[in-house]
KEDORO-297120 format. One record per residue (C-alpha): y, x, z; residue in three letters. Coordinates in steps of 0.05 Angstrom, whole numbers, plus 5000, padded with zeros to 4 digits. Example, Ala and Ser with C-alpha at 12.3 -4.5 7.8 and 13.67 -1.06 7.14 Angstrom:
<sites>
<Y 4910&X 5246&Z 5156&resn ALA> .
<Y 4979&X 5273&Z 5143&resn SER> .
</sites>
This chain:
<sites>
<Y 7707&X 8494&Z 6885&resn UNK> .
<Y 7709&X 8462&Z 6953&resn UNK> .
<Y 7761&X 8411&Z 6930&resn UNK> .
<Y 7718&X 8391&Z 6870&resn UNK> .
<Y 7658&X 8378&Z 6915&resn UNK> .
<Y 7703&X 8338&Z 6962&resn UNK> .
<Y 7729&X 8298&Z 6903&resn UNK> .
<Y 7659&X 8282&Z 6878&resn UNK> .
<Y 7634&X 8263&Z 6946&resn UNK> .
<Y 7694&X 8219&Z 6959&resn UNK> .
<Y 7685&X 8187&Z 6890&resn UNK> .
<Y 7612&X 8172&Z 6904&resn UNK> .
<Y 7626&X 8142&Z 6972&resn UNK> .
<Y 7683&X 8100&Z 6948&resn UNK> .
<Y 7642&X 8076&Z 6888&resn UNK> .
<Y 7583&X 8056&Z 6933&resn UNK> .
<Y 7629&X 8020&Z 6981&resn UNK> .
<Y 7668&X 7985&Z 6925&resn UNK> .
<Y 7606&X 7965&Z 6887&resn UNK> .
<Y 7567&X 7937&Z 6946&resn UNK> .
<Y 7623&X 7903&Z 6984&resn UNK> .
<Y 7668&X 7879&Z 6928&resn UNK> .
<Y 7634&X 7878&Z 6861&resn UNK> .
<Y 7565&X 7855&Z 6881&resn UNK> .
<Y 7592&X 7791&Z 6911&resn UNK> .
<Y 7619&X 7768&Z 6843&resn UNK> .
<Y 7561&X 7787&Z 6797&resn UNK> .
<Y 7552&X 7719&Z 6765&resn UNK> .
<Y 7599&X 7695&Z 6709&resn UNK> .
<Y 7600&X 7625&Z 6737&resn UNK> .
<Y 7616&X 7649&Z 6807&resn UNK> .
<Y 7680&X 7619&Z 6834&resn UNK> .
<Y 7700&X 7688&Z 6859&resn UNK> .
<Y 7726&X 7725&Z 6798&resn UNK> .
<Y 7755&X 7793&Z 6816&resn UNK> .
<Y 7829&X 7801&Z 6806&resn UNK> .
<Y 7815&X 7859&Z 6759&resn UNK> .
<Y 7776&X 7813&Z 6712&resn UNK> .
<Y 7831&X 7760&Z 6715&resn UNK> .
<Y 7883&X 7813&Z 6698&resn UNK> .
<Y 7842&X 7840&Z 6639&resn UNK> .
<Y 7828&X 7769&Z 6612&resn UNK> .
<Y 7901&X 7749&Z 6618&resn UNK> .
<Y 7934&X 7812&Z 6593&resn UNK> .
<Y 7885&X 7833&Z 6538&resn UNK> .
<Y 7856&X 7765&Z 6521&resn UNK> .
<Y 7784&X 7787&Z 6535&resn UNK> .
<Y 7730&X 7737&Z 6519&resn UNK> .
<Y 7680&X 7736&Z 6576&resn UNK> .
<Y 7629&X 7703&Z 6530&resn UNK> .
<Y 7627&X 7766&Z 6487&resn UNK> .
<Y 7626&X 7815&Z 6544&resn UNK> .
<Y 7566&X 7836&Z 6587&resn UNK> .
<Y 7596&X 7814&Z 6653&resn UNK> .
<Y 7553&X 7859&Z 6696&resn UNK> .
<Y 7573&X 7919&Z 6655&resn UNK> .
<Y 7646&X 7899&Z 6661&resn UNK> .
<Y 7640&X 7896&Z 6737&resn UNK> .
<Y 7608&X 7965&Z 6738&resn UNK> .
<Y 7664&X 7993&Z 6695&resn UNK> .
<Y 7715&X 7961&Z 6742&resn UNK> .
<Y 7680&X 7992&Z 6801&resn UNK> .
<Y 7680&X 8060&Z 6768&resn UNK> .
<Y 7753&X 8056&Z 6748&resn UNK> .
<Y 7777&X 8029&Z 6815&resn UNK> .
<Y 7738&X 8082&Z 6852&resn UNK> .
<Y 7768&X 8136&Z 6808&resn UNK> .
<Y 7838&X 8109&Z 6821&resn UNK> .
<Y 7827&X 8110&Z 6897&resn UNK> .
<Y 7795&X 8179&Z 6895&resn UNK> .
<Y 7851&X 8209&Z 6854&resn UNK> .
<Y 7905&X 8183&Z 6901&resn UNK> .
<Y 7867&X 8204&Z 6963&resn UNK> .
<Y 7854&X 8274&Z 6935&resn UNK> .
<Y 7927&X 8283&Z 6918&resn UNK> .
<Y 7947&X 8260&Z 6988&resn UNK> .
<Y 7900&X 8311&Z 7020&resn UNK> .
<Y 7938&X 8367&Z 6986&resn UNK> .
<Y 8000&X 8354&Z 7030&resn UNK> .
<Y 8007&X 8361&Z 7105&resn UNK> .
<Y 8066&X 8318&Z 7118&resn UNK> .
<Y 8049&X 8245&Z 7131&resn UNK> .
<Y 8115&X 8223&Z 7101&resn UNK> .
<Y 8101&X 8259&Z 7036&resn UNK> .
<Y 8030&X 8230&Z 7035&resn UNK> .
<Y 8057&X 8160&Z 7045&resn UNK> .
<Y 8111&X 8168&Z 6992&resn UNK> .
<Y 8061&X 8198&Z 6943&resn UNK> .
<Y 8013&X 8140&Z 6953&resn UNK> .
<Y 8069&X 8089&Z 6945&resn UNK> .
<Y 8096&X 8122&Z 6882&resn UNK> .
<Y 8028&X 8134&Z 6848&resn UNK> .
<Y 7985&X 8074&Z 6864&resn UNK> .
<Y 8015&X 8023&Z 6816&resn UNK> .
<Y 8022&X 8069&Z 6755&resn UNK> .
<Y 7952&X 8097&Z 6764&resn UNK> .
<Y 7922&X 8027&Z 6769&resn UNK> .
<Y 7960&X 8001&Z 6709&resn UNK> .
<Y 7944&X 8061&Z 6666&resn UNK> .
<Y 7870&X 8059&Z 6682&resn UNK> .
<Y 7864&X 7984&Z 6669&resn UNK> .
<Y 7904&X 7992&Z 6606&resn UNK> .
<Y 7851&X 8041&Z 6582&resn UNK> .
<Y 7796&X 7992&Z 6600&resn UNK> .
<Y 7832&X 7936&Z 6564&resn UNK> .
<Y 7843&X 7978&Z 6502&resn UNK> .
<Y 7769&X 7998&Z 6503&resn UNK> .
<Y 7746&X 7926&Z 6502&resn UNK> .
<Y 7800&X 7907&Z 6451&resn UNK> .
<Y 7776&X 7962&Z 6405&resn UNK> .
<Y 7704&X 7937&Z 6412&resn UNK> .
<Y 7727&X 7868&Z 6389&resn UNK> .
<Y 7713&X 7833&Z 6455&resn UNK> .
<Y 7778&X 7792&Z 6452&resn UNK> .
<Y 7789&X 7718&Z 6441&resn UNK> .
<Y 7806&X 7699&Z 6370&resn UNK> .
<Y 7878&X 7675&Z 6378&resn UNK> .
</sites>
């Protein structure tokens, strides 16, 4: 039970930090600062930003990125050895990010928010 509370608190803190310091700076579609996550989704899944509610996309990106960070941090807390923590983070970070953004891309693809190629 204690680990679940820690997970939820960590998730909330990471989400607040991520949203205010990273996502909020790029809220406008015409902003020159497009998050790398949006660029990845547009490039890989051919998302059409004209069809997508950009603010909602940024919130989803904040939620997903926060969940990724929280999952990895929670798994690292389970081990005592710093070497194991480091190896675990190195091994898990890329697959977790790609899997989560694949799910986001498939969600938008299923909704028909892609460019007509």
